[in-house]
GUNU-220839 format. One record per residue: residue number from 1; residue in one letter; x, y, z of N, C-alpha, C, O, CB in turn. Coordinates in pm, 1 decimal. Glycine has a CB too. Example, Ala and Ser with C-alpha at 12.3 -4.5 7.8 and 13.67 -1.06 7.14 Angstrom:
// residues 2
SITE   nr  rest       nxx       nyy       nzz      caxx      cayy      cazz       cxx       cyy       czz       oxx       oyy       ozz      cbxx      cbyy      cbzz
SITE    1     A    1319.0    -569.0     780.0    1230.0    -450.0     780.0    1320.0    -330.0     780.0    1423.6    -331.9     846.5    1130.8    -447.3     904.6
SITE    2     S    1285.0    -225.0     708.0    1367.0    -106.0     714.0    1290.0       3.0     787.0    1340.9     113.8     803.9    1408.4     -59.8     572.5
//
This chain:
// residues 90
SITE   nr  rest       nxx       nyy       nzz      caxx      cayy      cazz       cxx       cyy       czz       oxx       oyy       ozz      cbxx      cbyy      cbzz
SITE    1     M   -3630.4     257.0    1505.8   -3568.9     276.9    1376.4   -3679.6     285.4    1271.9   -3772.2     204.4    1270.6   -3468.4     162.8    1343.5
SITE    2     S   -3668.2     383.6    1185.8   -3770.5     400.8    1082.6   -3757.8     291.7     976.2   -3654.4     226.1     963.3   -3759.3     540.6    1017.9
SITE    3     A   -3864.8     274.9     901.6   -3865.2     174.6     794.4   -3761.9     209.1     687.6   -3699.2     119.8     630.7   -4005.2     163.8     731.0
SITE    4     R   -3744.0     338.7     660.3   -3644.9     378.3     559.0   -3503.3     344.5     603.2   -3422.6     295.7     524.1   -3655.5     528.1     529.7
SITE    5     I   -3473.8     370.7     729.1   -3340.5     339.6     780.8   -3319.0     188.7     779.1   -3211.7     141.6     741.3   -3322.2     395.8     924.4
SITE    6     A   -3419.8     113.4     819.5   -3409.7     -33.0     817.4   -3386.2     -83.5     675.6   -3307.5    -175.8     654.6   -3537.0     -96.8     875.8
SITE    7     A   -3453.8     -23.6     578.8   -3436.0     -65.0     438.9   -3294.7     -34.3     390.3   -3235.0    -113.8     317.8   -3539.1       4.9     348.4
SITE    8     I   -3241.9      79.5     429.6   -3105.4     115.8     390.7   -3005.9      17.4     451.2   -2914.9     -29.5     382.8   -3072.1     260.2     435.3
SITE    9     L   -3023.2     -13.6     578.9   -2933.6    -108.8     644.8   -2945.4    -248.0     584.4   -2845.6    -319.0     572.1   -2963.3    -114.6     794.1
SITE   10     A   -3066.1    -287.5     546.8   -3085.0    -418.0     482.7   -3014.0    -421.4     347.9   -2952.0    -521.7     312.5   -3235.4    -449.0     464.7
SITE   11     H   -3022.8    -313.5     273.8   -2954.9    -308.0     144.2   -2803.2    -312.6     163.0   -2732.7    -376.8      85.2   -2995.4    -180.4      67.1
SITE   12     A   -2753.5    -245.1     265.4   -2610.0    -249.3     294.4   -2566.3    -392.2     323.9   -2458.1    -433.7     282.3   -2575.5    -157.1     413.5
SITE   13     E   -2649.1    -467.4     394.9   -2614.5    -606.9     425.3   -2615.0    -692.5     299.1   -2531.4    -781.8     285.3   -2712.3    -665.1     528.5
SITE   14     V   -2706.8    -667.1     207.7   -2706.8    -739.3      79.2   -2576.8    -710.5       4.4   -2515.4    -801.2     -51.9   -2830.1    -698.7      -8.0
SITE   15     L   -2535.6    -584.2       4.3   -2410.3    -548.7     -62.2   -2291.7    -618.4       3.4   -2201.4    -665.3     -66.0   -2389.8    -397.1     -59.9
SITE   16     R   -2291.1    -625.7     136.7   -2182.5    -695.8     206.7   -2180.8    -844.2     170.8   -2074.4    -902.9     150.9   -2196.9    -678.8     359.1
SITE   17     S   -2298.2    -903.6     162.8   -2307.8   -1044.6     124.9   -2254.4   -1066.4     -16.3   -2180.8   -1161.8     -41.4   -2453.3   -1093.3     134.7
SITE   18     D   -2291.3    -978.3    -107.5   -2240.8    -987.6    -244.6   -2089.5    -967.9    -248.4   -2020.1   -1035.6    -324.2   -2309.7    -883.7    -334.3
SITE   19     A   -2038.4    -876.4    -167.5   -1893.9    -853.2    -161.2   -1822.1    -978.2    -112.2   -1716.7   -1014.1    -164.8   -1861.9    -733.8     -69.2
SITE   20     R   -1879.1   -1045.1     -10.9   -1817.5   -1168.9      39.0   -1818.0   -1277.3     -68.2   -1720.5   -1351.1     -82.5   -1891.2   -1219.0     164.5
SITE   21     A   -1927.6   -1287.2    -143.7   -1935.8   -1387.4    -250.8   -1830.3   -1360.6    -357.5   -1765.8   -1453.7    -405.7   -2076.6   -1387.9    -314.2
SITE   22     L   -1812.5   -1234.7    -394.4   -1711.8   -1201.7    -495.0   -1570.3   -1222.2    -441.9   -1481.9   -1263.6    -516.9   -1729.4   -1057.8    -541.6
SITE   23     A   -1547.8   -1194.2    -315.5   -1416.2   -1219.0    -256.4   -1385.4   -1368.6    -256.4   -1271.9   -1409.0    -281.8   -1409.8   -1162.9    -112.5
SITE   24     A   -1485.9   -1450.2    -228.2   -1467.1   -1595.7    -232.3   -1437.2   -1641.8    -374.7   -1354.5   -1730.6    -395.2   -1592.3   -1668.4    -178.0
SITE   25     C   -1503.5   -1582.4    -471.6   -1477.5   -1613.7    -612.3   -1332.9   -1578.6    -647.4   -1265.3   -1655.9    -715.5   -1576.1   -1537.3    -704.9
SITE   26     A   -1285.8   -1464.4    -602.3   -1147.3   -1424.3    -627.8   -1050.5   -1524.9    -566.8    -949.1   -1557.9    -628.4   -1120.3   -1283.5    -571.6
SITE   27     E   -1080.2   -1573.8    -447.3    -993.7   -1674.7    -384.5    -990.0   -1803.0    -467.0    -883.8   -1862.8    -484.7   -1042.1   -1705.5    -241.7
SITE   28     R   -1105.5   -1845.0    -517.1   -1108.1   -1965.2    -602.0   -1026.5   -1943.3    -728.9    -955.4   -2033.3    -773.7   -1253.6   -2003.0    -638.6
SITE   29     L   -1036.4   -1824.6    -786.2    -958.0   -1794.7    -906.2    -808.6   -1789.6    -875.3    -727.3   -1827.0    -959.9   -1003.3   -1661.8    -967.3
SITE   30     R    -771.3   -1744.5    -756.7    -629.4   -1748.3    -716.6    -580.3   -1892.6    -712.6    -468.9   -1922.7    -755.4    -609.1   -1680.6    -577.8
SITE   31     A    -664.4   -1981.0    -660.8    -627.5   -2123.0    -656.1    -616.8   -2181.2    -797.3    -526.8   -2260.6    -824.8    -730.8   -2202.8    -573.5
SITE   32     V    -706.9   -2142.6    -885.6    -700.6   -2189.0   -1024.8    -570.6   -2141.8   -1088.5    -500.8   -2220.0   -1153.0    -822.9   -2137.7   -1106.4
SITE   33     E    -538.1   -2014.9   -1070.7    -415.4   -1960.1   -1128.8    -291.9   -2030.3   -1072.9    -198.6   -2060.8   -1147.2    -406.5   -1809.1   -1102.4
SITE   34     A    -291.1   -2055.9    -942.0    -177.9   -2127.3    -882.1    -165.5   -2267.0    -941.7     -54.9   -2313.5    -968.9    -194.0   -2136.0    -728.8
SITE   35     G    -278.2   -2333.5    -961.9    -275.9   -2466.1   -1023.5    -225.7   -2461.8   -1166.6    -151.5   -2550.3   -1209.2    -413.9   -2527.6   -1019.9
SITE   36     L    -265.1   -2360.6   -1240.3    -217.6   -2346.0   -1378.3     -66.8   -2323.7   -1381.5       3.3   -2380.9   -1465.0    -289.9   -2229.4   -1448.2
SITE   37     Q     -17.7   -2241.0   -1291.0     126.2   -2213.8   -1286.5     204.4   -2337.6   -1244.6     310.6   -2366.2   -1299.9     155.8   -2098.3   -1190.4
SITE   38     A     152.0   -2410.5   -1147.2     221.5   -2530.1   -1098.5     222.0   -2640.5   -1203.7     321.0   -2712.1   -1219.1     156.0   -2581.1    -969.6
SITE   39     G     111.1   -2653.8   -1275.8     100.4   -2760.8   -1374.4     175.6   -2732.3   -1502.8     219.1   -2824.6   -1571.7     -42.8   -2785.6   -1406.1
SITE   40     G     191.0   -2606.3   -1534.6     257.2   -2569.5   -1659.8     174.5   -2613.2   -1779.3      78.6   -2689.1   -1765.6     397.0   -2631.5   -1667.1
SITE   41     G     211.6   -2565.7   -1893.4     146.4   -2609.4   -2015.3      17.2   -2538.8   -2050.0     -36.0   -2559.8   -2158.9     120.1   -2751.1   -2006.2
SITE   42     A     -35.2   -2455.8   -1961.1    -159.0   -2383.0   -1992.8    -124.4   -2269.3   -2089.2     -19.8   -2205.8   -2075.9    -228.2   -2327.2   -1862.1
SITE   43     P    -211.0   -2244.5   -2184.5    -182.2   -2137.1   -2280.7    -184.4   -1999.7   -2212.9    -256.2   -1978.8   -2115.1    -284.2   -2140.1   -2396.5
SITE   44     P    -105.8   -1907.8   -2265.6     -98.8   -1773.7   -2205.6    -235.1   -1704.2   -2196.9    -260.8   -1630.6   -2101.6      -3.7   -1687.0   -2285.7
SITE   45     W    -321.5   -1726.8   -2294.6    -452.2   -1661.1   -2292.3    -534.3   -1706.3   -2172.5    -614.3   -1629.2   -2119.4    -528.5   -1689.5   -2421.7
SITE   46     L    -515.0   -1831.9   -2129.2    -590.3   -1881.2   -2013.6    -542.6   -1812.0   -1886.2    -623.5   -1771.2   -1802.9    -575.6   -2034.5   -2000.2
SITE   47     H    -410.4   -1799.1   -1871.7    -357.1   -1724.8   -1756.4    -411.0   -1581.8   -1756.1    -453.2   -1530.5   -1652.5    -201.8   -1723.6   -1758.8
SITE   48     A    -408.9   -1518.5   -1872.8    -456.2   -1379.8   -1883.5    -604.0   -1369.4   -1847.6    -645.3   -1275.3   -1779.8    -432.7   -1325.7   -2025.6
SITE   49     S    -682.6   -1464.7   -1892.4    -826.5   -1463.1   -1864.4    -853.9   -1481.3   -1715.3    -934.4   -1408.8   -1656.9    -897.8   -1572.8   -1944.6
SITE   50     V    -786.9   -1578.0   -1655.0    -806.4   -1602.8   -1511.7    -762.3   -1480.6   -1431.5    -831.0   -1439.0   -1338.1    -727.7   -1728.8   -1466.2
SITE   51     T    -648.7   -1423.8   -1467.8    -598.0   -1305.9   -1397.1    -693.9   -1187.8   -1410.0    -718.1   -1115.9   -1313.0    -460.0   -1267.2   -1450.8
SITE   52     A    -748.2   -1168.1   -1530.0    -843.0   -1057.6   -1551.1    -970.1   -1077.7   -1469.4   -1021.0    -983.1   -1409.5    -878.1   -1044.7   -1700.1
SITE   53     H   -1021.1   -1199.7   -1466.8   -1142.5   -1226.7   -1389.3   -1115.9   -1213.2   -1239.5   -1200.4   -1164.0   -1164.7   -1196.0   -1367.3   -1420.8
SITE   54     L    -998.8   -1256.7   -1197.0    -961.6   -1242.8   -1056.1    -958.9   -1094.3   -1018.0   -1013.0   -1055.8    -914.3    -823.1   -1309.1   -1028.6
SITE   55     A    -897.0   -1012.6   -1100.3    -889.7    -868.9   -1071.7   -1029.0    -806.1   -1069.8   -1058.7    -722.1    -984.9    -801.3    -798.0   -1175.7
SITE   56     A   -1113.5    -847.1   -1163.2   -1249.8    -792.6   -1167.6   -1328.2    -830.3   -1042.1   -1399.4    -747.0    -986.1   -1323.6    -843.0   -1292.7
SITE   57     C   -1315.4    -954.6    -998.2   -1385.5    -998.5    -876.3   -1335.7    -921.3    -754.7   -1415.1    -875.6    -672.4   -1366.3   -1150.2    -854.0
SITE   58     A   -1204.4    -907.3    -743.9   -1147.7    -836.3    -629.2   -1191.3    -689.9    -628.7   -1226.4    -636.0    -523.8    -994.1    -845.9    -630.7
SITE   59     A   -1189.3    -625.7    -745.0   -1230.2    -484.9    -753.3   -1378.3    -468.9    -720.9   -1416.7    -377.3    -648.2   -1200.7    -428.5    -893.2
SITE   60     A   -1460.6    -557.0    -774.4   -1604.8    -548.5    -748.0   -1634.4    -572.2    -600.1   -1719.3    -504.6    -542.0   -1681.6    -650.4    -834.5
SITE   61     A   -1564.6    -668.0    -539.4   -1584.2    -694.6    -396.3   -1549.8    -570.8    -313.9   -1623.0    -534.3    -221.8   -1497.9    -814.9    -350.8
SITE   62     A   -1438.8    -507.0    -347.3   -1398.3    -386.2    -274.4   -1499.2    -273.1    -294.6   -1533.6    -202.5    -199.9   -1258.6    -340.6    -319.8
SITE   63     D   -1546.3    -256.3    -417.9   -1644.9    -151.4    -445.7   -1775.1    -175.1    -369.2   -1832.9     -81.5    -313.8   -1673.5    -144.1    -596.0
SITE   64     L   -1820.8    -299.9    -366.2   -1945.3    -330.8    -295.4   -1929.8    -309.3    -145.2   -2021.2    -259.2     -79.7   -1988.4    -475.4    -323.5
SITE   65     E   -1815.1    -346.8     -91.0   -1791.9    -325.6      52.2   -1789.3    -176.3      84.4   -1843.4    -133.4     186.3   -1659.5    -392.1      96.3
SITE   66     T   -1726.5     -97.7      -2.3   -1724.7      47.5      16.4   -1866.3     103.9      13.0   -1902.4     186.8      96.5   -1638.1     114.9     -91.6
SITE   67     A   -1945.3      59.5     -82.0   -2084.0     105.9     -91.7   -2162.9      67.3      33.1   -2241.8     147.0      83.8   -2151.7      47.8    -217.1
SITE   68     A   -2142.1     -54.0      82.4   -2211.4     -98.6     203.5   -2172.3     -12.8     323.2   -2257.7      25.0     403.4   -2180.4    -246.3     231.9
SITE   69     Q   -2044.2      17.8     335.3   -1998.6     102.3     445.8   -2060.4     241.5     437.7   -2101.7     298.2     538.9   -1845.6     112.7     445.4
SITE   70     R   -2066.1     295.5     316.9   -2123.9     429.3     300.3   -2273.0     430.0     331.0   -2323.5     523.4     393.2   -2100.1     480.2     158.3
SITE   71     L   -2343.4     326.2     287.5   -2486.5     318.3     319.5   -2507.7     306.7     470.0   -2596.4     371.3     525.8   -2551.3     198.5     247.7
SITE   72     S   -2427.2     225.3     534.6   -2439.6     209.3     680.3   -2413.2     341.7     751.1   -2486.0     379.0     843.1   -2342.0     101.1     731.9
SITE   73     R   -2309.8     411.9     708.4   -2278.3     541.5     768.1   -2392.3     640.3     743.5   -2429.5     716.9     832.3   -2146.0     596.9     711.1
SITE   74     Y   -2446.1     637.6     624.1   -2558.4     725.3     588.7   -2678.0     697.2     679.3   -2741.7     789.6     729.9   -2598.0     706.4     440.1
SITE   75     A   -2707.8     569.3     699.3   -2820.1     532.4     785.8   -2794.7     575.7     930.1   -2886.0     621.8     998.6   -2844.8     380.7     779.9
SITE   76     D   -2669.6     560.6     976.0   -2635.3     600.2    1112.8   -2649.7     750.6    1133.9   -2687.3     795.8    1242.0   -2493.0     557.0    1145.6
SITE   77     E   -2619.2     827.6    1029.3   -2622.4     973.3    1041.4   -2761.3    1032.8    1016.9   -2785.9    1148.6    1050.6   -2524.2    1034.2     944.8
SITE   78     A   -2851.2     954.6     958.7   -2985.0    1005.5     926.6   -3063.8    1029.0    1055.2   -3059.3     948.6    1148.3   -3061.0     906.6     833.7
SITE   79     T   -3134.3    1138.5    1058.1   -3217.0    1171.9    1173.2   -3359.2    1124.5    1147.1   -3416.6    1157.6    1043.4   -3213.9    1324.3    1202.1
SITE   80     P   -3418.1    1047.0    1239.8   -3555.6    1002.7    1219.5   -3649.0    1121.9    1201.1   -3636.6    1223.3    1269.9   -3602.1     916.7    1337.7
SITE   81     G   -3742.3    1108.3    1107.6   -3839.5    1212.2    1082.3   -3790.8    1321.1     988.5   -3867.4    1408.9     948.9   -3880.2    1272.6    1209.9
SITE   82     R   -3665.3    1315.4     953.7   -3607.7    1414.2     863.5   -3585.9    1348.4     727.9   -3542.7    1233.3     723.0   -3474.2    1471.8     920.2
SITE   83     P   -3614.3    1417.2     617.9   -3593.8    1354.7     487.4   -3447.0    1318.8     467.3   -3357.3    1393.6     506.1   -3641.6    1447.8     374.8
SITE   84     L   -3424.8    1205.1     407.0   -3288.1    1163.0     379.1   -3235.4    1242.6     260.9   -3299.3    1251.0     156.1   -3280.9    1010.5     350.9
SITE   85     K   -3119.7    1299.9     279.4   -3060.4    1383.0     174.7   -2949.3    1304.0     106.4   -2859.6    1251.3     172.1   -3005.5    1517.0     233.1
SITE   86     I   -2956.4    1296.7     -24.0   -2853.2    1227.3    -100.1   -2754.2    1331.4    -149.5   -2790.4    1425.4    -220.3   -2914.4    1145.8    -219.5
SITE   87     V   -2628.9    1313.1    -111.0   -2523.6    1405.9    -149.9   -2440.1    1339.0    -257.5   -2391.5    1227.7    -237.6   -2435.5    1447.6     -27.6
SITE   88     P   -2422.6    1405.8    -372.3   -2342.3    1345.2    -477.8   -2198.5    1324.4    -434.0   -2142.8    1403.9    -358.3   -2346.2    1431.0    -602.5
SITE   89     R   -2140.4    1218.1    -481.9   -2001.6    1185.8    -450.6   -1909.9    1275.3    -532.9   -1938.0    1303.2    -649.5   -1971.7    1035.7    -478.0
SITE   90     R   -1802.6    1319.3    -473.7   -1706.6    1405.0    -545.4   -1588.2    1326.4    -588.8   -1496.9    1381.4    -650.5   -1661.5    1521.2    -459.5
//
């Protein structure tokens, strides 16, 4: 495996790790929201804030996982000794 391919795969793994961290954050925020709902009395702005952060974490986790999958696929398809071609996303 070439050094470039190894670097691409390593970066994909970093993205996967970040995606897992954000997914775990979203789970913690789900627990916070459930606690707020069960306890009652929390102001509406707090529910809205927790919900917005939960959605942002979940979306970012999904985006990072997608990027990691695409990088991995790109590395798998790259031919050693051939320049890596970056194709713009449509």
